[in-house]
Structures are given as C-alpha cells and as structure tokens.
N, C-alpha and C positions, 0 to 999 in steps of 0.2 A: 205662261206656253205659247209660242204663235201656231196655228196651226194644229191647232189641235181635233180639232171634231169631236168638241163635247157631245152631250145625249143631243140638247138642242137643237146645236145643230146639224147636229145628224138626222133626226126625223125631217128637219125643212131639206135636208137636200137627197132623201126617200122620198121625197112628195113631189118633188121635180125635178127631178130626174131615177125615175123608176127602175126597177126590173126589166129590158130588156131596151128599153125608150134610146133609138139611138139618133142623134150627128154625118147617118156617113159609113162613124168606125165602125160601128155593131156589123151589119157586109161590110164593110172591109177588113175586115181580120179574123170574119168567118172566112173569107175568101184567102187570105195572104195562110191561115192555117188550113188550110185541105189540105190533106192528106202529110198533114206530120207525124208520125213514127211514134214517134218521142216524150214523154215525158212535160206539161207545158206549167212555168209557171206566169203572174202576176204578181208583181209590186202593188202596191197604198191598190188586194183587189176592189175601197170600199163595200157599197151598199152592194156592192154584182150586178149594177147594170150591166158586166158586163160577160160576166165571172158564168151568174148561172147560164146563162144560156149558153156558153159554149160548155158547158156545163152536160146538154141535154143534149150539145150535138152529138155530147161519146170521147169528146178527147179529154186523152189525162190530164186534165187542168187542175192549178191547187195556188191558193196566193194565200200575201198576207197585208194584213197594215199592219196602224198604228193604232193607232186610235178603234178600239174594246168594245163603245157604243157603235160604230160602226158597223164589225163586225161582225155584230151582236141581229143588225139589221139581215146581215148576208145567208143566217145564218138563222137566221125564223122559216128566211124565204125559202130560204131549200129543203129546208123541212114540210114545210107544202106542199114541197114539193114530189117529196121523199126522196129530194139529190141525199146524198153526204158525204160535203167536199168536206178535203183538205187544205183548213184552214187555220193559219198560226194568230198569234200576237211582236210583232215586231222588225223591229223602225229598217232605216234604209241600211245607214250607216252599220247596223249591228246582226242584219238579217245568216243566218249561216242553215246552212240544209246538209246532209248527208253523200245529195248525191246530185247529178249534171242532169241540167234540164236542152232540149233539143230544140226550142224559143221561151224565148225572155218574150215579155209586153206591159207596154207600158202606154195606155190609152188617155185622150182627157187631159196628156198636159203634164201628169203624174210630176217626171220629173222636175219643173218648174216650181216646186218645195224643196226642193233642197237648196238655195243659197246662195251659199258659200261656194265659192268654185271649183278653192279645196278639197272638199264633201262632195262637191259634183261628182269631177273625176274621181277620187278613189269608189265611187258609187259605181259609175264606172267600169272600173275592174273588178269590182267584186260580182260585174254582172258577165265581161268577159272572165270569171272563172268557176259562174256558175255554170253554164255550158259548157254542153257538150263538147269535141273537133267537129266543125260542122256546123254547129247551130246560131240559130239569130235572133237578135234583141232587133225589136221594133219598138218604139218612141212619137207619140209623138206630141207636139213645144204647138204654142199660137202665135200667132205673127205677133211682131213687135205693139205694130197697131193698135191691137183688140186690148194689150195691159197696159199699156200709157190712157186707154182714150177712155175711158169711160172714168169720172171722179166719183160718181159717187149717188144713188137709187133707194129705192123703199119698194119692198115689195112683201105680201099679202099671202097665207093662203087660209080656210075655211074649213077645219077639218066636225065635222058626224054632224056639222052646223050646228054647230054654239063651241068651237074654240077658235080661235087665233090665231097663226101664229105671224111672224112677221120679219121680217130681215133688212135691216137698211144699211145698206155702205156705202160712208165716206174714205173719200180715199186721204189717204194723210200723206206719204210721200212720195216722192218718184227720186230713186238716185242713179240719176246717167251713166256714171262710174260704175257702180255694186252691179247694172242694173237690176235693178228689183225696185221693191213698187210692195210699199207700202199697207196696207184700206183697214179700216174700223171695222171691223163686223156689229155687230148686234143682236141677238136671233133674242126675240123675247113668245112669251106664255098666257094669252087671253083666253078670259071669261066671266060672258058679263060686267065688261066693262073692269075685270078683276085682272091684275098682274099676277098671273105667277107663278115664273121666275124668269127669267132672261138672263144671258148671257153673252162676252166684246170673246169677240177672237180680235187676235195682230195677227192676221194676213195676210203674213211673206210670199213672192214667188219675183223670181228672177228670170228676165227671157231672155233666149238664145238667138244670135245669129244662126239665120241658116249653116254655112258654111263655116262658121264657129266653130255648133256643133259634127258638123262630118268632120272636122278637121281631129277637135278631142276624142270621137269615135273611135278613125285613127292614131294616133296619140297610144291610145291605147290597148292599137295591137289589133281590132279590126278592121277587117276589105269587105271589100265588095256593098260598099257603101253607095243604097241608092234614095234619094233621093224624090218624092210626092208632094203633090198638092194636092190640098181638098180632094183626098181619100180616092186617085185617079193613079196608079198603081207605072210611076217611070214615069209619070209627066209632069218637067220638075216644075215649085212654085212659080205664075202668079203674082205680078205688082195688089192687088186686095186680095189674096189667096186665103181664108177662112181659116185654114187648119193647114202642118205640114209636118208628114210623116218622113220615117230615115231610118231604113233596117237595115241591116250591119251586123257581120257574119265574122265567127269565129275561125282563123284558117281548120282544113279542118287535118293538116298536116306540119308541123315546121319550115318554117321556113327563112 
C-alpha cells in the first residue's frame, strides 16, 4: 500500500515535524483564516502540526487522515493540551460530512499524495461539494524541481538517548508522462545495535504545473483563483520559489 504512513513513518514524521513547527505555512494559514466565521476542514491532518495551533486559536477546525497512526499522535497531542478535536479516519476519495465548510485547507503539499489525475479531479469536486457558497479552498504544492531533484538521502533521530530511528530514501522512478515520482522509504528502529522493527513505504507523489492546477480548479467550478509564492499572498511565484499556494472560492451564488 503506497503512502500509508505506518507506525514508524508516523513516529519519525512527528519527531521531524512537531506540533507548531512552521515552514512559513503556519503564519500564512493563520493570516488567511483570521476572521473565518464558519467551520474549517483540514484533509490529511497528519500529526496536527498545523491543525493544533489552529484549534488553539479558537477556530472551529476538524480534520481527517487515512493513517490511524498519524491520528493517534494528533489525538495524544490534543489530549496533553486539553483540546477536544473532531478527527476521523477517512480517505481523500471517500470522506464525507453531513455539513459543509467555510474553508478547506491543505498545507504541506498533501494534494500531491493523490497520484492519479482522475482521482485528483474527483477529490477537488468533493472539496467543492463540501464547501458552503462563498467558501474557500487553500492548497499548497511543491515546485516541480523540488520533487524531481533529490534522489536519495539518509537521516536519523536519537530518542531517549538509546533508541535510534533512521530513514533511508531512494528514488526508484520518475514518470514524466504521469508526472509522478516513486521513492522507496525504509524506516528502521534500532536499540543497542539491534534492529527492533522496520517498514518499507512505496511513496508516490504527483507534481502539478501552477497553471495546470489553476485550470483544474476552474474546471471544477472554483472562481477567484489566487496563486501565491513562498506564502506571500497574491504575489505570483517566481522561479526558484520553495512553495506555491493556490486559493479559490466556490461562488456565493449560481452563475
């Protein structure tokens, strides 16, 4: 199963990207959500890196994720802070709510986890269906060069002075027609030189052209598409931008 974020993967993610850690996105989303007077949804909420600070702001935000292990980290962090989160285990393709939202947010390039074009378009339509009239969708994507650039790496984390966690990443494939990359991610948990557990993830991502995604949003029915580079709202990304954000709205009335 690709992109599954199992126990070791979720643990390492939580160590590497703790609650409140920002790449500039936390400040950006705080600013874009200030004054939002309706419910907010974060698909692929993960360990709650962005979600929990939004809860602490007093925003009516809820989220879902396909990984129960990631949700366990999020729930534990909420419990330690006295927060009562609305979290469910759902997938992009099948998520469903009995109400609609004023805003749906997807930081950190989570949209790129959907690697089939038809599936991605169907998910954008599900977002549309779950937005109130006038509601907004805000998504981040990585520039193409950041996805196809780095081929392999080895990283490690020491936990409690005795446990060693390692992540070895190997680029297995780039498909320039489907616009996807495949990395083999090997997660390992060591103690005193002995391997306690290991996981292998087949990690797929799809890259989007900036105008390609803008066109996809408009085809879905979104309007007022704003493209921003490096979390500078309204400033179109320049060559070398580290992150690209698109914000679009569901029309407040039928056109």
